[in-house]
Every structure is written in structure tokens, then in C-alpha cells.
N, C-alpha and C positions, 0 to 999 in steps of 0.2 A: 124794059127805061132805059133810054141813055143818060145815062147821069156821069157827071162830074164828079172830081175829088179835088178841093181845097184847101190852104190853112195857110198862117201868117210865123216868122220870123226873124230876128236878129241875131245874131254872134252865136254862142256854140254855139244853142237849137239848133243849127244844120244838124247836128246828129243827131236829130231827136225827124225831124223833118225824112233823115236818111233811113232808119228807122222803118215809120211809117208806113214811109214808101214799101220798104220790102215788103210790111206782115200786109199790104195792100196787091203790092202782085203776090204774091203766096199763097193768097187766100183769093185771087182768079179773080182780081181788079185789073182788066185792062185800057185803057185809053190813058188820058193827059190827068198829072196832077198839076195845078194849078197853085203858082208856089211865090205869095208878098211874102216879098224881101224887102229892109233898107243896111243899110253898107256890102260891106265886097261881096260877092259870095265865093264861094266855102272851096274850096282845091278841088274837091274831089267832082263841082260842078263846069270843072278848069274845059273840058269843051263841047259845053251849049254857044249853041249858033246863033247872031244875032236873030229878034223875030220882030225889029221894033215897027211898030202902025204907030199913026198918028195919037190915039188914043192913048196906047203903052211905050211911050221910046223907053229902046230900055230894058225892055223886054231879049230874052231868049232863051233857050229852050235846048237841052239837051237830052240826045236819044239814049238810053237805059238799056231796053231793047229793040227790036224792030216793032214791036205794040205795046210799048211800056214811054213814057216821058214826061219831064219832067217840066213846065215852063216858068220860067222864073220874070217875076215880074217885081221890076221896083214898085217904091209905094215912097213918095212926094210931099206929102205935109205933116200940116200939125196934128196928126190925130196919135196916138200912140196904140199898136195895132192890136193890143186888148178890146179897142173902142171903135175899133176899124171894120170891123168882124164881118155888118149888114152892108156897110157899103158896098165895101172888097168883092162880097159875093154876089149883091145885082150890079154890082159894075162887072162884074163874069156876062153875068144873060144879058147883060146889055153891050160885051165882044165880042171877043173868043168864044166863051164857051152859051152864044145867042141858041142856038139849034139844039141843047140839054135838056132831057125833063129834069135834072134832077140836080140839087147841085148838096153836098156835103161838107163843110167844116169843119178841117177836125185842128185842136192846140195840138203841135208841137213837141209834146210831152208823151200822144199820145198812140197807143198799138192797136190793132183789131185784132181778136182771137178765132171769126167764124165766116164761113161761104159772104165773099159780097154780094150774093145774088139776099141774101137777106135784111141790109141794106134798102136795096132795092125797092122790097117788098115793104120793108117797115116807114122807110118816106112814102110808097104809094096811101098808108092807111092816116097819112096827116103829117104836122109836123113835129118829126121825131128832136123828142127829147129826154134825157135823165133823170133824175133825181141826182143830188147833191146828197153824202154820208149826213151832213151838220144842217140839221135846222130842216132834216127830211119832210120830217112832222111839221107842213106852216100852214093851220087851217082856215076857210077864211075869214074871221074872228081875230089872226094873227095882227099886235097893233102895228110897224109894220104893215102888209096888209091893210089892213085900213091905212093908215099915213100915206101906202104905195095909192089910194083911189086917188089921191088928190092930188096923183102928177095925173093919175088918167084922164082926170077932168081938166086942166091944165092943159091936156090935147086935145081939147075938145070928143071927147073916144067917153066909151059906158063897155060897167063891164060886160062882160058875153060867156063870161063862164068861172064856175070859180074852184082853183086850184086849190089842193090841199097839200102839196108839198114844192117844197125846191128846186130848183132847179138848178145844176152845173151849168156855165155857160162857154166848157170848151168842146160841148160838139151843137150842132144844128145839122138838120136835116129834111131840105125844101122841096118838095115841088113846082112846078111850075105853074100851077095849077092854083097853091100856096105865098103866088114871090111875093101875093101884099103882108106876108106877115115881114117880110124884109121892111120894107116902107115901114109898116106899125111900128116897129125895131126900130127907125131913125127917129120916125115923129114922138115917141115917145123919151130916145137921146135927149133930142133936143130941146123935149121939155121941159127935160134936167136940167142941160145947160143955162136957161133962158131964167128957171124959174126957179133953183130950187141946189145951183151951186154949185153940180157936176164938169166938174175939170177932162175935159177928154184929153189932150194932151201931157196927161202923167197916170200914169197908174198910183201912183206912191200920194197920200193925201191926208191933213192934219185931222181928221174925222173922226170919229171913237163908232164902236158901231151899231150909234142910234143914231148916224146922218142914213137915212134911205137908200142912199145911193155910197154907200163904202165898199158892192161891191163891183159899185159900175156899170159893166157893160151886162155880168151877172145882172147884179139884177134890174138893168133893164128889159135883159130879157126875160124876165122872172112877170114882172110889172106887164111886159107884151102880150104877156100866154094869158094874160086875164082878161087886155080887153082884146083882142085881135080876133076877126068872125074867120081867120083860118081853122080848122080842125088840129089837133095837136096828137099824138101818140107817145104816150112815157110809156121809160121804164125805168124800172128802181137803184138805188144808187150799188147791187151789185152787176149795170151795165157797163160801170168803169173801170171794179175791179172795187169797192170802195170800202164792200161786204163781200163776204163771199157766195160762190152761186151762180154766181155772173158766165157771159156765153158770148159776148158782144167785144169787149175792150177793155182794156188796161189801160188807167191814167196815173199819170205820176206825182198826183201837187207836190205843193211845197220845194222845199231844198234838202239836199242839193239834187238836182234831178240824179238818174243813173249813172248816166256818162260820168259825173263828175265823184257819183260816192264814193269813199270811200270805204269799203264795209267791217272789214274789221276795225275799224277803230268805230262805226258807228254804233257795232251789234256791242262795244266794250261801251255806250254813253247807251244803252236800253235800249237800240233801236238797230234790230231786224231785219235784215233783208223783207220786201217787199214785196206780192205777184206783182207791180206792175213793174217792178226791178230786173224783175227774174222773165217777164217777156219783153221790156226792151232789149238785156241782154239775146235771146231767143232771136233776135230779129238783125242781129247785125251783121249776120255771112252774106248778106247780097238779096238782089242782084247789086246793091249800091253796097260800097263798105267801106267807113270811115275810119275802124278800126283794124290793124294788124293783127294775123290769124293770130299770134303769140300776145296779144293784149287782147282778145276776146276769150283765150281756152284762160288764161291769168287771174281776169273777170270775173270769170266764170264757177274755180278753181273758189276765189275767195270769199262769194255767195255764199254756195255750198260747204265750205270751212263757217262764215258769220250763222250762215241757218242751222248749222249744226251744233256754236254756237251757244244760237239762244233757246236751245233747246233746253241747258244747266246750268245758264248766267241769267240776270238775273239785278240791273243798278239799280241799287238801294235806295 
């Protein structure tokens, strides 16, 4: 399968993009990563060469190795990047990635942990999705799902499958034969905007968790999984290291992110280094480096020390 990877980032999340790229390269991915971004490019992308087109003015490509590149694509619209995922993926199929058989989106705080071939196999079974840890058990009779049925009706769709778990929005892998799923995701988002006060231009909002689009793109993704005709292939929360036993990805949820976290201070506040913290720093040595060797050694040392402290110390 000829597949490609994409991500969206801005600001300090460029550190996560580099680690994601390193993990992909180290596990066998070759080709182009399509990175949509806002703001200035990071300094490590300073050698990127302009490759603008009429569809993507300002595009530039960085040659990491002879067989591995990152194509940076400036995003100029009102959407918050987290709400732009299906539009971005579909736009790639209509431009640079039109010959690709599959596109996998990863949030820029994820690294992979297994051979890239597995992801290609996975996407061949259906739209690749991973369960959340919170609300993972979300049966068809859950009140959110019953309210989401109203969104589906407003979008002139019907329920096509009974979902039992809540999906994390940080990863989605779609084969070309299932790209209708992305169009469905956009339609559900548009219904949320038109009828349910979804605000795609902002990530934070004033509604509480009872709001049916509280998690915005993630809730829209879950609704789409309920009503799309495209098949889906799900892995449990271990698929992102939310619980033990995973082998596919590590997803560093919450804040601070691994590249900003002060591990000794954090463990003294009762928070031990997580598996995603450790896996991020494992993927900082190359082929892209955003930190010097001494910084990387120091961070790995503090993670080891903090993990040791966590064996004996718990904050009351």
C-alpha cells in the first residue's frame, strides 16, 4: 500500500512533530510527511525549499534524508487546527497526495512504537481508530450517543453501526476507498456548527461536559463513526499507551507536554513520568534533532530519577 502521513501543528509543538517524524523513520516509514502549520517554521526546518503551488502557496519541503522528507503546508483559515483534520486530509488527496492509497493523521504529541507496515495493514481493514481511556465504555444507550443521534438526523444521515467505545481524536487512518469517511466527518462538523453551537475557530469554550460537542473534533469523529458507511477497525486504549500493554503508539495527553515538563518538580507534585513521556525522549536523537545531546541526556536522567522517586513518594 502506498500510504502517507500528515499532522497539524503550531508553536512549540514542532518538537512533537520532530519526534513523530523520528519514530516513523526509525520504524520504516519512507516518503513524505505532510505537516500543516501556523506561525513561523521551526529553526530546524531552515533548509526547507519553496515548492509553492496554486493550491498551497507558501509550501516548502525539507529533505531529512534521501528517502524521507517533510512538506510544510501553511494553513490560512479560521478553523482551530484540531477541528481542521478531515479537511486537511481530504485536501491532501486533492493535491500533493492524490496518488496515495491511504493517509494517516497523527497529533504532534504522538510517537509510533511498531513497524510502519502494521499501520498500512490496519488501514486496509477499515478506518483505523483508537479508544480513549476516559469514557472508553460508551454503550449505544449512553445519553451522549442518544443526543448525538439528533446531530445525525440534522445531517440527514442514519446510524449504520452500534459503537460501544469512545474514540480518541489524535489518530485516524483512512484508505482511499474509505475517504467518504472524511466527507462524513466534515458534514457532521458542519451540522454541529449550524445547529449545535459548535465553534470551529476555537479550542476552548464555555460549555461544560454535558455539551454534546464538548470535545469538538473528537466528538464529531465519534458521531461520524456511528453513521458512516465506511468500515472501521478499532484498537483499545492500549493503542495510545493510555493503559498498559500497547504496542502501536504513545500519545502524551494533557499539559505540560514531554518537551516542556519538569520531571523532578512533577514527581514531587505526585505525577510520575508517563510512558508517553519516556517514549518521546527516546525519539529525540534523530534523524531530526531539536535538542542538543546534553539536553537530551539531562532529560533522560531526570526521568530515570523521577521514576525512582515515584516508587517511594506519593503526595498526600
